[in-house]
C-alpha positions as CSV (number, residue, x, y, z in Angstrom):
1,M,24.2,5.3,0.4
2,I,23.6,5.7,4.1
3,K,20.0,5.0,5.1
4,I,18.0,7.4,7.2
5,K,15.6,6.8,9.9
6,I,13.6,9.6,11.3
7,C,12.0,8.5,14.6
8,G,9.5,9.7,17.1
9,L,6.9,11.0,14.5
10,S,3.6,11.8,15.6
11,S,1.9,14.2,13.1
12,K,0.7,13.9,9.6
13,E,2.9,16.9,8.5
14,A,6.1,15.4,9.9
15,V,5.4,11.9,8.5
16,E,4.6,13.5,4.9
17,Q,8.0,15.6,5.2
18,A,10.1,12.7,6.2
19,V,8.7,10.7,3.4
20,E,9.0,13.5,0.9
21,S,12.5,14.3,2.0
22,G,13.8,10.7,1.3
23,A,13.8,8.9,4.7
24,D,14.1,5.1,4.3
25,Y,12.7,4.5,7.8
26,I,9.9,6.0,9.8
27,G,10.0,5.3,13.6
28,F,6.9,5.3,15.8
29,I,7.7,5.1,19.5
30,L,5.1,2.7,21.2
31,A,6.8,2.8,24.6
32,K,6.3,5.2,27.4
33,S,8.2,8.4,26.2
34,K,7.4,12.0,25.5
35,R,7.2,10.9,21.9
36,Q,5.0,8.0,22.4
37,V,1.9,7.3,19.8
38,G,-0.8,5.0,20.5
39,I,-1.5,2.0,18.3
40,K,-4.4,3.8,16.5
41,Q,-2.5,6.9,15.8
42,A,0.5,4.8,14.5
43,S,-1.9,2.9,12.2
44,H,-3.4,6.1,10.9
45,L,0.0,7.7,10.3
46,A,1.3,4.3,8.7
47,Q,-1.2,4.7,6.0
48,L,0.7,8.0,4.9
49,I,3.9,6.2,4.2
50,S,4.7,4.6,0.9
51,E,5.7,1.0,0.4
52,T,9.3,2.1,-0.2
53,V,9.6,3.5,3.2
54,Q,9.8,1.0,6.2
55,K,7.7,1.5,9.4
56,V,9.5,0.8,12.6
57,G,8.0,0.3,16.0
58,V,10.1,1.2,19.0
59,F,9.5,-0.8,22.2
60,V,11.0,-1.0,25.5
61,S,11.1,-4.4,27.2
62,P,8.0,-5.7,25.3
63,T,6.5,-9.2,25.7
64,L,6.6,-11.3,22.6
65,L,2.7,-11.2,22.4
66,E,2.6,-7.4,22.6
67,L,5.2,-7.2,19.7
68,Q,3.3,-9.5,17.7
69,E,-0.1,-7.9,18.1
70,D,1.3,-4.5,17.4
71,I,3.2,-5.6,14.3
72,T,-0.2,-6.6,12.9
73,K,-2.1,-3.7,14.1
74,V,-0.1,-0.8,12.7
75,P,1.3,-2.8,10.6
76,L,5.1,-2.6,11.1
77,D,7.9,-3.7,8.8
78,L,10.6,-3.8,11.6
79,V,10.7,-3.6,15.3
80,Q,13.4,-1.8,17.4
81,I,13.9,-3.2,21.0
82,H,15.4,-1.4,23.9
83,G,15.7,-2.9,27.4
84,E,15.0,-6.4,28.3
85,F,14.1,-9.0,25.6
86,A,15.1,-12.6,25.5
87,D,17.5,-12.9,22.6
88,E,15.8,-16.1,21.4
89,N,12.5,-14.0,20.8
90,F,14.2,-12.3,17.9
91,E,13.8,-15.6,15.9
92,K,10.2,-15.8,16.7
93,N,9.4,-12.5,15.2
94,E,7.6,-12.0,11.9
95,V,9.6,-8.9,10.9
96,P,13.1,-8.0,11.1
97,S,14.5,-6.6,14.3
98,I,16.8,-3.9,15.6
99,R,18.5,-4.6,18.9
100,A,19.3,-1.0,20.7
101,I,22.4,-1.0,22.7
102,P,23.2,1.9,25.0
103,V,27.0,2.9,24.7
104,Q,28.4,3.9,28.0
105,K,31.6,1.6,28.0
106,T,33.8,-0.1,25.6
107,L,31.9,-3.1,24.1
108,G,33.4,-6.3,23.2
109,E,32.0,-8.6,20.6
110,I,28.2,-8.3,20.3
111,H,26.1,-11.5,20.0
112,T,22.5,-11.2,19.2
113,K,19.9,-12.9,16.9
114,A,18.5,-9.5,16.0
115,D,19.0,-8.6,12.3
116,F,20.3,-5.2,13.0
117,L,21.9,-3.2,15.9
118,L,21.4,0.3,17.0
119,F,24.0,2.2,19.0
120,D,22.6,5.0,21.0
121,A,23.5,7.2,24.0
122,P,22.9,5.8,27.5
123,L,19.6,7.7,27.7
124,A,17.7,7.2,24.4
125,G,15.9,10.2,23.1
126,S,17.9,12.6,25.2
127,G,19.5,14.4,22.4
128,K,23.0,13.6,23.7
129,T,25.8,11.9,21.8
130,F,27.8,9.1,23.3
131,D,31.7,8.9,23.3
132,W,32.3,7.5,19.8
133,E,35.7,6.3,20.6
134,L,34.1,3.7,22.8
135,L,33.0,1.8,19.6
136,K,36.3,2.1,17.8
137,D,37.6,-1.5,18.6
138,T,34.2,-3.2,18.8
139,K,33.7,-6.1,16.3
140,I,30.4,-5.4,14.7
141,R,29.1,-8.2,12.5
142,K,25.7,-6.9,11.7
143,P,24.5,-3.9,9.7
144,Y,23.9,-1.0,12.3
145,F,22.0,2.2,12.9
146,L,23.8,5.0,14.6
147,A,21.7,7.1,17.0
148,G,22.3,9.6,20.0
149,G,22.3,13.3,19.6
150,L,22.7,13.3,15.8
151,T,22.0,16.8,14.1
152,V,22.6,18.5,10.8
153,D,25.8,19.8,12.3
154,N,27.3,16.5,13.3
155,V,25.7,13.8,11.2
156,G,28.4,14.2,8.4
157,Q,31.2,13.7,11.0
158,A,29.4,10.7,12.4
159,I,29.0,9.0,9.1
160,T,32.7,9.6,8.2
161,F,33.8,8.3,11.6
162,F,31.5,5.0,11.6
163,R,30.3,4.3,8.1
164,P,26.9,3.0,9.6
165,Y,24.3,1.2,7.7
166,A,21.8,4.0,8.8
167,V,21.6,7.1,11.0
168,D,18.7,7.4,13.3
169,I,17.5,11.0,14.2
170,S,14.8,12.2,16.5
171,S,15.6,15.2,18.8
172,G,18.1,16.4,16.1
173,V,15.1,17.4,13.9
174,E,13.1,19.0,16.6
175,T,12.6,22.5,17.8
176,D,11.1,23.1,21.4
177,G,10.4,19.3,21.5
178,K,8.4,19.2,18.2
179,K,9.4,17.9,15.0
180,D,10.7,20.7,12.7
181,L,9.8,20.2,9.1
182,L,12.6,22.3,7.8
183,K,15.1,20.4,10.0
184,I,13.8,17.1,8.7
185,M,14.5,18.4,5.2
186,R,17.9,19.9,5.9
187,L,19.1,16.8,7.7
188,T,18.0,14.2,5.1
189,E,19.7,16.6,2.4
190,S,22.8,16.6,4.4
191,V,23.0,12.8,4.8
192,K,22.4,12.2,1.0
193,K,25.2,14.5,0.1
């Protein structure tokens, strides 16, 4: 069964809908972004999430200390790293990690100490897909999340094309820049089919 991560959540209603709809991962964006939440807000929302759902903190070029502090404060079950981050620091993490890779050209073999990979559009959170053909011949040796412009209309096609470990959705469950509870429900239903 393909796992589902709903990312960029910032309201009680959206978190509850994602959990109720069967999301496996809830993502809190803790980096500068239009979807950013503060540590206090993430910690408050994390209390609404059952233990069967994993809480993911999304970071851009964090320091190891910042990461470790936020893991404890929220608390987080996983961290997702975009941007600069020394690969050896993945081994110093207390929780599993996801290494985000923007796909803008053909990738060769990927080497990282992160536990998971995440393939995304060149501009994360833009709602744009990347050219899926660019990953066709890539040797992927770790379980991976697929992101980048996924919606209820194309997620089935993406799953068939890639067979990822998980899909990661943010803008695809939004209307006018806000999480849409009906879209969250419809998308999770579509993936679970």
